[in-house]
N, C-alpha and C positions, 0 to 999 in steps of 0.2 A: 314805546310802550314797555312796561315792565310786567313780567309774569311772576306771580307769587304762588307757591304751592304749599299746601298743608303738609306737615311732616308725615301724617298718616297716609296721605296720597303718595308721597315719595316712597314710603315703605311698601305700599301695595304695588306700585310700579316695579320696584325692584323684585318683589316676590313673583310677579307675573313674568318678568324677564327670566328669572331663575327657573320657573316652571317650564317655559318654552325651551330653555337651554337643556333641561334634563331630557326633553323629548327628542331633541336633535341638536347636535353641536352647531353653534353660531346662530341658531334661531333666536336666542335671547338677544343677541346683539342686533339682529335684523329688526326685532320687535322694538327695541329702544330707538334705533335709527328712524324707523317709520313714525314712532311717537314724536320724536323731535322734529321731523319734517312736517308733520301735521300741525304741531303746536306753532311752528314758525309760520306756516300758511295762515293760521288763524290770526296770529299777531299782525302779519302783513296786511291781511284783508281788513282787520279792524282799523289799522292805521290809515288805510285808503278811505275809509268811511268817515274819519274824523275831520 
């Protein structure tokens, strides 16, 4: 399965990561990591249902 994101969604994700990073070092990276893990679980679960 292929995931396609809207450019504005990509910008919002980056802005959110920067916001977290400004509050605490490495928190932005943690946020992006969790986002990627969650997206991967969604894709994996969707593939199991196909």
